[in-house]
C-alpha positions in Angstrom: -34.2 -3.0 3.1 -33.7 -6.6 1.5 -30.7 -6.1 0.9 -29.8 -5.1 4.8 -31.5 -8.2 6.2 -29.8 -10.8 4.0 -26.4 -9.0 5.2 -28.1 -9.1 8.9 -29.2 -13.1 8.7 -26.1 -14.3 7.1 -28.1 -16.4 4.7 -26.7 -19.2 2.7 -24.7 -18.5 -0.6 -26.6 -19.4 -2.8 -29.1 -17.0 -2.2 -26.6 -14.3 -2.1 -25.8 -15.6 -5.6 -29.1 -15.5 -7.3 -30.2 -11.7 -5.3 -26.9 -10.4 -6.1 -26.5 -11.5 -9.6 -30.2 -11.3 -11.1 -32.3 -8.4 -8.8 -30.7 -5.3 -9.3 -31.9 -3.3 -12.5 -30.1 -0.4 -12.3 -26.6 -0.6 -12.8 -24.1 1.9 -13.9 -22.6 0.5 -16.6 -18.9 1.1 -17.5 -15.8 -1.0 -19.5 -13.3 -0.8 -16.7 -13.6 -0.3 -12.7 -10.8 0.0 -10.9 -10.9 -0.5 -7.2 -8.5 1.2 -5.0 -6.3 4.3 -6.0 -3.0 3.0 -4.4 0.3 2.0 -6.8 -2.0 -0.2 -8.2 -4.9 1.6 -9.3 -3.0 4.1 -10.5 -1.4 2.5 -12.6 -4.3 1.0 -13.7 -6.0 4.1 -14.1 -4.1 5.9 -16.5 -2.8 3.3 -18.7 -6.7 2.7 -19.0 -7.2 6.2 -19.7 -4.6 6.1 -22.6 -6.1 3.1 -24.2 -9.5 5.7 -24.5 -11.5 2.6 -21.9 -13.8 4.7 -20.1 -12.8 3.8 -16.3 -14.4 4.4 -13.1 -11.8 4.3 -9.7 -13.9 3.5 -6.8 -11.8 4.8 -4.1 -13.0 4.3 -0.4 -10.8 7.5 1.7 -11.4 11.0 0.6 -9.3 13.6 -2.0 -6.5 15.4 -0.2 -5.5 18.6 -2.5 -2.5 20.5 -0.8 -3.9 23.6 0.2 -2.4 27.3 0.2 -2.4 27.2 3.9 -0.7 24.0 3.7 -2.8 22.4 6.4 -4.2 19.6 4.3 -3.2 17.1 7.0 -3.4 16.4 10.7 -0.2 16.7 12.4 1.4 14.2 15.1 1.6 17.4 17.4 -2.1 18.6 17.1 -3.9 14.8 15.6 -7.5 15.1 14.6 -10.2 12.9 12.8 -7.9 13.5 9.3 -5.3 11.2 10.7 -7.5 8.1 11.3 -9.4 6.4 8.9 -13.2 6.1 11.2 -11.8 5.7 14.9 -12.9 8.0 17.7 -8.9 7.8 18.8 -5.7 7.9 16.9 -3.3 4.9 15.8 -0.2 5.8 15.7 2.2 6.7 19.3 0.0 7.3 22.4 -3.6 7.3 21.4 -5.3 10.6 21.6 -9.1 10.8 21.4 -10.4 12.6 17.9 -13.8 13.0 16.2 -14.8 10.1 13.7 -13.9 10.8 10.2 -12.6 9.2 7.0 -9.0 10.4 7.6 -5.7 8.6 5.7 -4.9 6.0 7.7 -6.2 2.5 9.5 -4.7 0.0 11.6 -6.8 -3.4 11.4 -5.5 -5.3 14.3 -5.7 -9.2 12.9 -5.1 -12.6 14.0 -1.0 -12.2 15.2 -0.4 -8.9 13.5 -1.7 -5.5 13.2 -1.9 -3.6 9.8 -1.5 -0.2 8.6 -3.3 0.9 5.5 -3.8 3.9 3.6 -7.2 5.5 2.7 -7.1 8.5 0.3 -7.1 9.1 -3.4 -3.8 7.9 -3.5 -3.6 5.2 -1.2 -0.8 4.5 0.3 1.3 6.9 -1.3 -0.3 9.5 0.7 1.2 8.0 4.0 4.1 5.8 3.0 7.8 7.7 3.3 8.4 7.6 -0.5 11.2 5.2 -0.8 11.0 4.1 -4.1 13.5 1.0 -3.7 14.3 -1.7 -6.4 15.3 -5.0 -5.0 18.3 -6.9 -6.1 18.1 -9.4 -8.6 19.8 -11.9 -5.9 16.5 -11.7 -3.7 13.7 -10.8 -5.9 13.2 -14.6 -6.8 12.5 -14.8 -2.7 9.2 -14.1 -3.3 8.5 -13.9 -7.3 8.4 -16.7 -9.4 10.9 -17.1 -12.0 8.0 -16.4 -14.8 8.3 -12.5 -14.1 11.7 -11.7 -15.8 14.1 -9.2 -13.2 16.0 -8.3 -16.6 12.8 -7.6 -17.7 11.4 -5.6 -15.1 15.1 -3.6 -14.7 14.9 -2.7 -18.2 11.5 -1.5 -18.9 9.0 -1.4 -15.8 10.9 0.0 -12.6 12.5 2.6 -15.2 8.7 3.5 -16.4 7.8 3.9 -12.7 10.5 5.8 -11.9 9.9 8.6 -14.7 6.8 9.2 -13.6 7.5 9.6 -9.6 11.4 11.0 -10.5 12.5 10.0 -7.0 16.2 10.9 -6.0 18.6 10.9 -3.1 18.4 13.5 -0.8 20.7 16.2 -2.2 23.8 17.3 0.0 23.0 20.5 1.3 20.0 19.3 2.9 21.5 15.8 4.7 24.0 18.6 5.8 21.4 20.2 7.7 21.0 19.9 11.8 17.5 17.7 10.8 19.1 15.0 8.8 21.7 14.7 11.4 20.0 11.1 12.2 20.7 9.4 9.1 24.3 10.7 9.2 24.9 8.7 12.5 23.2 5.4 10.9 25.2 5.6 7.8 28.8 6.3 9.8 28.0 3.3 12.5 26.6 1.3 9.3 30.5 2.3 7.7 32.1 1.4 11.4 30.5 -2.4 11.3 31.4 -2.9 8.1 27.9 -2.9 6.6 26.9 -2.0 3.2 24.4 1.2 3.2 23.7 3.9 0.6 21.3 6.8 0.2 17.7 5.9 -0.9 15.8 6.9 -4.0 12.8 9.2 -2.4 9.7 10.5 -4.4 10.2 14.0 -2.6 10.5 17.6 -4.1 13.8 18.4 -2.5 13.4 21.9 -3.9 10.0 22.1 -1.2 12.2 20.8 1.5 14.6 23.4 0.9 11.9 25.7 1.2 10.7 24.1 5.0 14.3 24.6 6.0 14.5 28.1 5.1 11.1 29.1 6.3 8.8 29.6 3.4 6.9 26.6 3.7 5.4 25.1 6.8 7.9 22.5 8.5 6.6 18.8 7.5 8.8 16.9 6.1 12.2 18.3 8.8 10.2 17.5 11.9 9.1 14.2 10.6 5.7 14.3 9.9 5.0 11.7 7.6 2.6 9.2 8.3 -0.5 11.5 8.2 0.8 13.1 4.9 2.8 16.2 4.2 1.5 19.8 4.4 4.5 21.3 2.4 3.5 19.5 -0.5 7.1 17.9 -0.7 5.8 14.3 -0.9 5.2 13.0 -4.6 2.2 10.9 -3.9 0.3 9.6 -6.6 -2.7 12.2 -6.5 0.2 14.3 -7.8 1.4 12.5 -11.0 -0.2 9.4 -11.9 -3.7 10.0 -10.8 -4.3 13.5 -12.6 -2.4 12.5 -15.8 -5.6 9.3 -16.0 -8.2 11.9 -15.4 -6.6 14.3 -18.1 -7.4 11.4 -20.8 -10.9 12.2 -20.3 -12.1 8.6 -19.9 -11.2 8.2 -16.4 -13.5 9.5 -13.6 -12.5 9.1 -9.6 -15.2 8.3 -7.1 -14.1 9.2 -3.7 -15.8 7.5 -0.4 -17.2 4.8 -2.2 -16.3 1.2 -0.2 -16.8 -1.8 -2.1 -18.7 -4.6 -0.1 -18.9 -7.3 -2.6 -18.1 -8.5 -6.5 -20.6 -10.9 -8.1 -20.9 -12.2 -12.2 -23.3 -10.0 -13.8 -25.9 -12.1 -16.0 -24.6 -13.9 -18.9 -26.8 -12.1 -20.9 -26.0 -8.6 -20.4 -22.4 -7.9 -22.5 -20.9 -6.9 -19.2 -19.1 -9.6 -16.9 -18.8 -8.0 -13.2 -21.2 -6.6 -10.5 -19.5 -4.4 -8.0 -21.7 -3.2 -5.1 -20.8 -0.4 -3.2 -21.5 1.9 -0.3 -21.0 5.9 -0.9 -20.5 7.4 2.3 -19.8 11.0 3.8 -17.3 12.0 5.6 -17.9 10.5 9.3 -18.6 6.8 7.1 -22.4 7.2 7.3 -23.5 5.1 4.7 -25.8 7.8 1.8 -26.1 5.5 -0.9 -26.2 1.9 -2.5 -24.9 1.8 -5.5 -24.5 -1.1 -8.0 -22.1 -1.1 -11.0 -21.4 -3.1 -14.4 -18.3 -3.8 -16.0 -16.5 -5.5 -18.3 -13.2 -5.2 -17.0 -12.5 -5.6 -13.0 -8.9 -4.4 -11.7 -8.5 -4.9 -8.1 -6.3 -2.3 -6.4 -7.4 -2.4 -3.0 -4.1 -3.4 -1.1 -3.3 -6.7 0.0 -5.6 -6.3 2.8 -8.8 -4.6 0.6 -8.2 -7.2 -2.6 -8.0 -10.3 -0.6 -10.8 -9.4 1.8 -12.8 -8.9 -1.0 -11.9 -12.2 -2.9 -12.4 -14.2 -0.1 -15.9 -13.2 0.9 -17.0 -13.2 -2.8 -15.7 -16.9 -3.2 -17.3 -17.6 0.2 -20.6 -16.3 -0.3 -20.5 -17.9 -4.2 -20.6 -14.4 -5.8 -17.5 -15.6 -7.4 -17.8 -19.2 -7.6 -14.9 -20.2 -10.2 -12.1 -18.5 -7.6 -9.4 -21.1 -7.2 -8.5 -22.6 -3.2 -5.5 -20.1 -3.5 -7.2 -17.0 -3.2 -6.6 -15.5 0.8 -3.3 -17.6 1.0 0.7 -17.0 0.7 0.5 -13.4 2.8 3.3 -11.9 4.6 4.4 -9.0 6.7 7.6 -8.3 4.6 9.4 -9.0 7.5 8.7 -5.6 9.1 9.9 -4.9 12.5 10.6 -1.5 14.2 14.3 -1.0 16.1 14.4 1.0 18.7 18.4 1.8 19.4 19.2 3.2 22.9 22.0 4.4 24.3 23.3 7.0 21.1 25.2 9.7 20.5 22.5 13.0 20.2 21.4 12.8 16.3 18.1 14.8 16.3 16.3 11.4 16.1 12.5 13.2 16.0 14.1 15.2 12.9 14.6 14.8 9.2 12.0 12.4 6.9 11.3 10.5 5.5 13.4 7.6 5.5 16.2 9.1 3.4 19.1 6.0 4.3 19.1 1.9 4.2 21.8 -0.6 5.1 21.4 -3.8 3.3 22.7 -7.0 4.9 21.9 -9.2 2.4 24.7 -12.1 3.8 23.4 -12.1 7.4 23.9 -15.5 8.2 20.2 -16.0 9.2 18.2 -14.5 6.8 19.0 -11.4 4.8 18.0 -8.2 5.8 17.6 -4.3 5.4 17.5 -1.8 7.7 15.6 1.8 7.0 15.9 5.1 9.1 12.9 6.3 10.2 12.3 9.2 12.4 9.9 9.2 15.2 8.9 13.3 16.0 8.6 12.1 20.0 11.8 10.0 20.1 14.3 10.9 23.0 17.8 12.1 22.4 19.7 9.4 22.7 17.7 7.1 20.2 17.8 5.9 17.2 14.9 4.4 15.1 14.7 2.2 12.0 12.9 -0.1 10.3 13.8 -4.0 9.5 12.6 -5.9 6.7 13.6 -9.2 5.3 11.7 -12.0 4.0 9.6 -14.1 5.5 7.3 -17.4 4.8 4.5 -16.5 3.4 2.5 -18.2 5.9 -0.6 -15.7 6.5 -4.1 -16.4 5.5 -7.0 -14.6 5.1 -10.9 -16.6 6.4 -14.1 -15.7 6.2 -16.2 -15.1 9.6 -19.8 -15.7 8.5 -21.4 -14.6 12.1 -19.3 -11.1 11.6 -19.7 -10.8 7.8 -16.2 -10.1 7.9 -12.6 -11.5 6.6 -9.6 -12.2 9.2 -6.2 -12.4 8.2 -4.1 -15.3 10.5 -0.8 -14.6 11.1 1.7 -17.1 12.8 3.7 -14.8 14.8 5.2 -17.7 16.7 6.4 -19.7 13.6 9.4 -20.3 13.7 10.7 -19.3 10.5 8.7 -16.3 11.0 11.0 -15.9 14.2 13.8 -16.3 11.9 13.4 -13.1 10.6 13.2 -11.3 13.3 16.2 -13.2 14.9 18.2 -11.8 12.0 17.4 -8.5 12.5 18.8 -8.5 15.8 21.8 -10.4 14.9 22.8 -7.5 12.2 21.7 -4.9 15.2 24.2 -6.3 17.4 26.6 -6.2 14.9 26.2 -1.9 14.9 25.7 -1.9 18.3 29.3 -3.7 19.2 31.1 -1.5 16.3 29.4 1.3 18.3 30.2 0.9 21.8 32.6 3.6 23.4 33.2 4.6 27.0 30.5 7.7 26.4 27.9 5.4 24.0 26.7 2.0 24.7 24.2 1.1 22.2 21.3 -1.4 22.5 18.5 -2.2 20.1 15.3 -3.7 20.9 13.5 -5.4 18.2 10.0 -5.3 18.0 8.0 -6.9 14.8 3.7 -7.3 14.9 3.0 -4.3 13.0 3.2 -3.7 9.0 2.6 -1.2 6.9 3.7 -3.3 4.1 1.1 -5.9 3.6 1.4 -8.6 0.7 -0.2 -11.3 -0.9 -3.3 -13.1 -0.9 -3.8 -12.9 -4.8 -0.3 -14.4 -5.6 0.8 -14.6 -8.9 1.1 -18.6 -10.6 -1.4 -19.1 -7.8 -4.4 -17.5 -7.4 -3.2 -15.6 -11.1 -1.7 -16.3 -13.6 1.8 -14.5 -14.2 0.2 -11.3 -15.5 -2.3 -10.7 -13.0 -5.2 -12.2 -14.4 -6.9 -14.0 -12.2 -8.0 -17.8 -12.9 -11.4 -19.1 -13.5 -12.2 -15.1 -14.5 -11.9 -13.8 -18.0 -11.6 -10.2 -17.3 -10.6 -10.0 -13.5 -7.2 -8.8 -12.7 -5.1 -7.9 -9.6 -2.6 -5.6 -10.0 -2.0 -4.5 -6.4 0.4 -6.3 -3.5 -1.7 -8.9 -3.3 0.2 -10.4 -6.2 3.4 -11.0 -4.0 3.7 -13.6 -1.9 4.8 -12.0 1.3 7.9 -9.9 0.9 9.6 -7.8 -1.7 12.9 -8.7 -1.0 13.9 -6.7 2.0 12.8 -3.7 0.3 9.6 -1.0 0.6 7.4 -2.9 -1.7 5.4 0.2 -3.5 8.3 0.7 -6.3 7.7 -3.5 -7.4 3.8 -3.1 -6.9 3.7 -0.3 -9.3 6.5 -1.8 -12.2 4.3 -5.3 -12.0 1.4 -3.3 -12.3 3.0 -1.7 -15.3 3.7 -4.9 -16.9 0.0 -6.6 -16.0 -1.0 -3.3 -18.0 1.1 -3.8 -21.0 -0.2 -7.2 -20.8 -3.9 -6.6 -20.9 -3.5 -3.7 -23.6 -2.3 -6.2 -26.3 -4.7 -9.2 -25.5 -8.3 -7.7 -25.0 -10.3 -8.7 -27.9 -12.2 -5.6 -28.6 -10.7 -2.9 -29.6 -13.5 -0.5 -29.8 -12.4 2.2 -27.5 -12.4 5.7 -29.5 -12.2 8.7 -29.0 -15.4 9.5 -26.7 -14.6 10.4 -22.7 -16.1 9.0 -20.4 -20.1 8.7 -19.9 -21.1 6.7 -17.6 -24.4 4.8 -18.9 -27.1 4.2 -16.2 -29.2 0.4 -17.5 -32.9 1.5 -16.5 
């Protein structure tokens, strides 16, 4: 009751700090905690487990194992609560009333932009398109500091992630099927316009896609069912690779339905550095238990939105007072904008998935741009949907609002440099449209920014953190997710780069931890009574 009262009346930071640092005598004790189980968190969990470090992963969402009935996830055609995180209506396409449930996808409507975030064991990998896309050298440093060696990333860390995800381009026989007419038209039109294009590496089991085509697996991938999860099991999400490997070490325990609310310093005489407060919820979002953990090492991996919010709040309330002034800054939307192309030849725009092909217009005179095919299940014939990605300025900022005890993102969508990214995409589309205009086909494109699934920044390398994700001011506190990257991933989908950076951060951590006392003892969470 005291905890709820203090939150509701918004007492001053020193009182929060005193209460949360010293009042709790029932911490669950563990060596390492990872907050989040997406691309950064899954990497951290595996490497900690392999090193024999007892680790808890706190994940706000549910586990979503693929069932033999192939009905794990909701579908676009029959949406229900599984589609959406604690919302009375769906957030994709036309809103449909649903039961409130801890579904796989959340939409955060912030100031100037809306952001899509994954929720569940596996994080964003449950809802992403499987695109495993390495930025070229010449664009890598548009958002990452020179202290990060591209050559090292290219030779060590990208290949390490690739070896586990095992992505590949769509096989010729699948691409030739009627389900994938849209990416074929997309690439043909790009070649006609003289724009470089190629197939993308996708973390997908193409044999399962073949089974979808021949009818022995439920049709999911081939009919554009991507964002709510793929029921056939074709998507190589993190709950199929990194995370089970982490659990198999015996040192890692994943706790679903645990929402972290605040991070504080632990008492200096406790032997632990951080206290993590969380609410354990049921699958309707109701709090069933308040829990407190203490750890020596804390890895922030709740995604750019989650990690930034937790750190900004903890700084504002004084529970982590030594965080520096760069916390919550340098955010960007990866230049994401949807492109609705109309007046197209027949191409089955609602079928085929995920995003299997890309156009790379890096010499765009306005700003580098990439276009990726994105099937939309209910797109009418004669359209060709796609997503553009660019390199926006990292000018977004998170701020704590005491009146609502919440952290909000501010994105200056009308800022000229932000608008330039949209203009660059429009220029590339104009080349496509002009090169593919015929007497029977007159394409036009509408570019719509304002919604991103690729939030980046808030705890940036070389600003809030050092060049290995170590948070400045706090020994033992690390960021290993998209919050590290200042606003863009070099015209690519960011997941591959996030995971590779996390691998690099974990290598550094494991070579420098001062205590090598972690010996062959499976995880046993201790309680301090």
